C-alpha positions in Angstrom: 154.7 267.2 -15.6 151.0 266.7 -16.0 148.7 269.6 -15.2 146.5 269.1 -12.2 142.7 268.9 -12.2 140.8 271.6 -10.2 137.8 271.5 -7.9 135.9 274.6 -7.0 134.5 273.8 -3.6 131.2 275.0 -2.1 133.3 277.2 0.2 134.6 279.1 -2.8 138.1 277.7 -2.7 139.9 276.2 -5.8 141.7 272.9 -5.0 144.3 271.4 -7.3 144.6 267.6 -7.4 145.9 264.6 -9.3 143.9 261.4 -9.3 145.2 258.0 -10.6 142.5 255.5 -11.5 142.8 251.9 -10.4 141.7 249.3 -8.0 140.3 250.0 -4.6 140.6 250.6 -1.8 142.3 253.7 -3.0 145.2 255.5 -1.3 145.1 259.2 -0.4 148.1 261.3 0.5 147.4 264.3 2.8 150.4 266.5 3.1 151.8 268.7 5.8 151.8 272.3 6.9 153.1 274.6 4.1 154.0 271.5 2.0 152.5 270.5 -1.4 151.6 267.5 -3.5 154.9 267.6 -5.4 156.9 266.4 -2.5 159.0 263.2 -2.5 156.5 261.0 -0.5 153.5 262.0 -2.7 155.3 261.3 -5.9 156.8 258.0 -4.8 153.4 256.9 -3.7 151.9 257.9 -7.0 154.5 255.8 -8.9 153.9 252.9 -6.5 150.1 253.1 -7.1 150.5 253.2 -10.9 152.8 250.2 -10.8 150.2 248.3 -8.7 147.2 249.5 -10.6 145.9 251.1 -7.4 143.7 254.2 -7.2 145.5 257.2 -5.7 144.8 260.8 -4.9 147.2 263.7 -4.0 146.1 267.3 -3.6 147.0 270.7 -2.3 145.1 272.4 0.5 144.0 276.0 -0.3 146.9 278.4 0.1 149.3 275.5 -0.6 151.1 274.5 -3.8 148.9 274.9 -6.9 145.6 275.5 -5.2 144.1 278.9 -5.0 144.0 281.3 -2.0 146.5 282.8 0.4 148.2 280.6 3.0 147.5 283.2 5.7 143.8 283.0 5.0 143.7 279.3 5.9 142.9 277.4 9.0 142.7 273.7 10.1 138.9 273.9 9.6 139.4 275.2 6.0 142.0 272.6 5.1 140.0 269.7 6.6 137.0 271.0 4.5 139.2 271.1 1.4 140.3 267.5 2.0 136.7 266.3 2.5 135.6 268.1 -0.6 138.2 266.7 -3.0 138.0 263.2 -1.5 134.2 263.2 -1.9 134.6 264.5 -5.5 137.5 262.4 -6.8 137.2 259.0 -5.0 134.7 256.4 -4.3 134.4 253.8 -1.6 136.8 253.1 1.3 140.3 254.6 1.2 143.6 254.2 3.0 144.6 257.7 4.3 148.3 258.5 4.4 148.6 261.6 6.6 152.0 263.3 6.9 152.6 265.7 9.8 149.6 268.1 9.7 148.0 265.6 7.3 147.8 263.2 10.2 145.7 265.8 12.1 143.5 266.4 9.1 143.0 262.6 8.8 141.9 262.4 12.4 139.3 265.0 11.8 138.1 263.2 8.7 137.9 259.9 10.7 135.2 261.6 12.7 133.5 263.3 9.8 133.5 260.4 7.2 134.4 257.1 9.0 132.6 255.1 6.2 135.4 256.2 3.8 138.2 254.6 5.8 139.9 251.3 5.1 143.1 252.3 7.0 145.3 255.1 8.3 149.0 255.5 7.9 150.4 258.4 9.9 153.9 259.7 9.1 155.1 262.0 11.9 151.5 262.8 12.5 151.1 266.1 14.3 147.6 266.4 15.9 146.8 269.5 17.8 150.2 271.1 16.9 148.9 274.7 16.9 148.1 274.4 20.6 150.5 271.8 21.9 153.6 273.0 20.0 153.2 276.5 18.5 151.2 278.2 21.3 153.0 276.3 24.0 156.4 277.5 22.8 155.5 281.1 22.0 157.2 283.6 24.3 155.1 286.1 26.2 156.1 288.8 23.6 155.0 286.6 20.7 151.7 285.8 22.4 151.1 289.6 22.8 152.0 290.2 19.2 149.7 287.5 18.0 146.8 289.0 19.9 147.5 292.6 19.0 149.0 292.4 15.5 147.4 289.1 14.4 150.6 287.4 13.0 153.8 286.0 14.2 156.7 284.8 12.0 157.9 281.3 13.1 161.4 280.4 11.9 161.6 277.4 9.6 164.6 275.2 8.6 162.8 274.6 5.3 162.9 278.1 4.0 161.2 281.4 4.7 159.6 281.8 8.2 156.0 280.5 8.6 153.5 283.3 9.1 151.3 282.1 12.0 148.0 283.9 12.3 145.8 284.4 15.4 142.9 282.9 13.4 145.0 279.7 12.8 145.7 279.3 16.5 142.1 280.1 17.6 140.6 277.8 15.0 143.1 275.1 15.9 141.5 275.1 19.4 138.2 274.3 17.9 139.6 271.2 16.1 141.7 269.4 18.8 141.5 265.7 18.5 143.4 264.5 21.6 140.9 265.9 24.0 137.9 263.7 23.1 137.5 260.0 22.0 139.0 259.2 18.7 137.7 255.9 17.4 139.4 254.1 14.4 138.0 250.7 13.7 140.4 250.0 10.9 144.1 249.3 10.7 146.3 252.1 11.9 150.1 252.3 11.3 152.0 255.2 12.8 155.7 256.0 11.9 158.0 258.4 13.7 161.6 259.2 13.1 163.9 259.5 16.2 165.6 262.5 14.7 162.4 264.4 13.9 163.0 268.0 15.1 159.5 269.2 14.3 157.3 266.5 16.0 158.4 265.2 19.4 158.3 261.4 19.7 155.9 261.8 22.6 153.3 263.0 20.2 153.3 259.6 18.4 152.9 257.9 21.8 150.1 260.1 22.8 148.3 259.5 19.5 148.8 255.7 19.9 147.4 255.8 23.4 144.5 258.0 22.4 143.1 256.2 19.4 140.4 253.6 20.2 140.9 250.6 17.9 141.9 247.0 17.8 144.7 247.1 15.2 147.2 249.8 16.0 151.0 249.8 15.6 153.6 252.5 16.1 157.1 252.1 14.5 160.0 254.3 15.5 162.7 254.6 12.8 166.1 255.3 14.3 167.8 258.2 12.5 164.8 259.3 10.4 164.0 263.0 10.3 160.7 264.8 9.8 160.7 264.4 6.1 160.7 260.6 6.4 161.9 260.4 2.8 165.0 258.3 2.8 165.0 255.2 0.6 164.6 253.0 3.6 161.6 255.1 5.0 159.9 255.1 1.6 160.3 251.3 1.3 158.8 250.9 4.7 155.9 253.1 3.7 155.1 251.3 0.4 155.7 247.9 2.0 153.2 248.8 4.8 150.6 249.8 2.2 151.3 246.5 0.3 150.6 244.6 3.5 147.4 246.6 4.3 146.1 246.0 0.7 147.0 242.3 0.7 
């Protein structure tokens, strides 16, 4: 396995990334909450890009994967800044952003920050505003008190150890909500959502579709697909969609 390259950002965080040189527009994979760039979708997309001769970037947010820092020190603002920094450093020109779960939220923030860098957005179980509309909404009264007084709540996860959710993450999330103000995307948008996704409700995909202001938006529900969206059929749908957008 090739060693990643590293970027030391102006914010003092060390970001690990892999970049594949090739034709533009490039493709960028933005991963999810507590995931990393070694996941199935990221690696399949890298292989697909190499076979096409397409430029491609995958990276780890700070506190994730091979990047520096502690996960519990991070926030949505930090991870969006990490993404903007490595994209500005490692890519040129317009890109197709593939945002998985939290990566979909980060992509929405970047659409406001650097719209000139967008050639398209593919959202996979995109989870905008999840700290408020899922985590905070579902916390019990006791968990909310613990978050205020102790600063951390452990959230059970079917993927392994519980997620440590910090008060700073929740409070910062409120400063980065994207479904409460206009969200303009004047480029092709393709959203995918599995019907068996137990982490992101299908209504979130509908809300995002309705909220984005653009002229070329499509939402596809895949019956039986879960949050990972990594079955052979889902991966073929993803790469086929990118082929179509790049045609």
